N, C-alpha and C positions, 0 to 999 in steps of 0.2 A: 223338591221337584214333583211334578204332578204324577199321580198314580197311573194315568193313561199313557200309552206309548204313541209317539209320533210315527208316521209311516216310515221314516228313515232316521237313523241315529249314527253318529260317528263314535269312535273310541273316546274322543275327548268329551263328548256329551255323556257317554256311558260312565265315564269316571266320576261324574257329578251325581249319579243316582244313589239314593239312600236305600238301606235295607227295608223291606225285602227286595232283593235283586230279581230282575226278570229271569224266567227260565230261558236257557240257551238251546236253540236247535242248530245243529251242525248238519247242513244239507249237502249231501254228496251229489255232484254233477258228473257228467261224462268227462273222460280224459283226466281224472285225478284232481279236479277243482272242487273246492268246498266254499259255500257261502254260509253266513251266520244270520239267523233270524232270532229275534227276542220275543218272548211270549209273556204276557201278563193279562190275567182275566181272559177276555175274548179278543184282546188287541194283539196284533202281530206287527213287529217292526223289522226292517231290514238294516243290517250293518253296512254303512257306506263309508267311502273315503271323504276327504275334505272337498272334493269336487262333486259330491253327490252320486258318484258311481258306486255300484255294488262292490264291496270289499271282497276280493277273492283270495283264497288261500290254497297252497299246493299240498297241504297235509294238516292233520289235526294237531300235530305238535306246534305248528305256527299259530293256530287258533289259541291253544293253551298259553303260549308265550305272550300273546296279546291280552288275554282275559284274566289270567291268574293274578297279575298285579292289581287288578280292579276288584278282586275278591271272589271271583268265580272259581269253583272247584270241579265242575263237571258240566256236561251238556248231553243232549240226546241226538244221536246220529240217525238221520233219516236219508232217504234217497228218492230220486224221481222214479215213478212207476211208468214203465213203457206203455201201459194201457192208457195212461193219462193223455198220451199224444196220438192215440189211434183215431183217425177220422172215421166217423160213421158208427162208432161203437156206442153202446148204451151204458157204459161204465161212468158213474158219476165221479167227479173229481174228489180226491182225498182231502178231507178238511184238515185244518191246522190241529185240531184236537186229536184226530185219528193219527196224524203223523207223529205227534208227541207220545200218544198212548202206545204205539206199536214200534217205536224206534228203539235203538240200542244205546244204553248209557255208556258214555265215554268219560273217563277221568282226565282232568288236566293235571299233568305231572309238574309239581313245583321244583322237583330236583333238576329238571332240564333247563331251568332259567339261568 
């Protein structure tokens, strides 16, 4: 498979990826929802379902259950910054590299499978 990432990828597509696997970003949203982004070099891809809709999870344990069988062991937990949504502020948006650099490492537990 190509070393570049498409804008969207499904779990089935991800199962075909060879090592090195992309880095996983677990992005926390409001109300307990999480989405998954994949990072490789400067490319970022969004994990989607078969219909092309963003795959949403209700907890990191469900993300681990989906990704551990594909060879992933951990991800980086990030969250939306409220300042990103403020109208009229001079705060630049947080880059993908900044999110990954300042996120929190989370392990995907194989014991819960």
